[in-house]
C-alpha positions in Angstrom: 3.1 118.2 44.0 -0.7 118.4 44.4 -1.8 114.7 44.3 -5.5 115.5 44.4 -5.2 117.7 41.3 -3.3 114.9 39.5 -6.0 112.4 40.6 -8.8 114.6 39.2 -7.0 114.8 35.8 -6.5 111.0 35.3 -9.1 109.9 32.7 -10.2 106.3 32.6 -11.9 104.7 29.5 -13.0 101.3 28.3 -12.9 100.6 24.6 -14.4 97.8 22.5 -12.7 97.7 19.1 -14.2 95.3 16.6 -12.3 94.2 13.5 -14.1 96.6 11.2 -13.2 99.7 13.3 -10.2 101.7 12.2 -8.7 103.8 15.0 -6.7 106.6 13.4 -3.2 107.3 14.5 -3.3 110.2 17.0 -1.4 111.6 20.0 -1.9 113.2 23.3 0.5 116.1 24.0 0.0 116.4 27.7 -0.9 112.9 28.9 0.8 109.4 28.8 -1.7 106.7 27.9 -1.7 103.2 29.4 -3.7 100.5 27.8 -4.6 97.2 29.5 -6.2 94.4 27.5 -9.2 92.9 29.3 -10.6 90.6 26.5 -9.6 89.5 23.0 -6.4 90.3 21.2 -4.9 92.8 18.9 -2.0 95.1 18.2 -0.9 98.3 19.7 0.7 100.6 17.2 3.4 103.1 18.6 4.6 105.2 15.6 6.5 102.6 13.6 6.4 99.7 16.1 3.6 97.1 16.6 3.1 95.5 20.0 1.0 92.3 20.3 -1.8 92.5 22.9 -3.6 89.7 24.7 -5.5 89.5 27.9 -3.4 90.9 30.7 -0.9 92.7 28.5 -0.2 96.4 28.8 0.8 99.0 26.2 2.3 102.3 27.3 2.2 105.4 25.1 4.3 108.3 26.2 2.9 111.8 25.6 3.5 113.2 22.1 3.8 109.7 20.4 1.5 108.8 17.5 -0.4 105.6 18.4 -3.4 103.4 17.5 -4.9 99.9 18.2 -6.1 97.4 15.6 -7.5 93.8 15.8 -8.4 91.0 13.4 -11.3 90.0 15.6 -12.1 92.2 18.6 -10.4 93.6 21.6 -11.6 95.2 24.8 -9.2 97.6 26.5 -9.2 99.9 29.5 -7.2 103.0 29.1 -5.8 105.5 31.6 -4.7 109.0 30.5 -2.2 110.3 33.0 -1.1 113.9 33.0 2.6 114.5 32.5 4.0 116.3 35.5 6.3 119.2 34.7 9.5 119.0 36.6 
């Protein structure tokens, strides 16, 4: 396993999602996505399931699963896209 190659492919993002922003359901076919709530509160949507998010909570989305995030106020999230390693 080439750890340096994996490290180069990890993508880190920070999102601010206000109440009026609609994040469409979408999926990543080759990456798992890990969200970490850094401010505010909202809901992580994983296909048919809703997961409450507050500061310090995480939301893990396996590759290939439809997902989104919504909030009634605002939420700040950091997100890590981690490549799926073929076994």
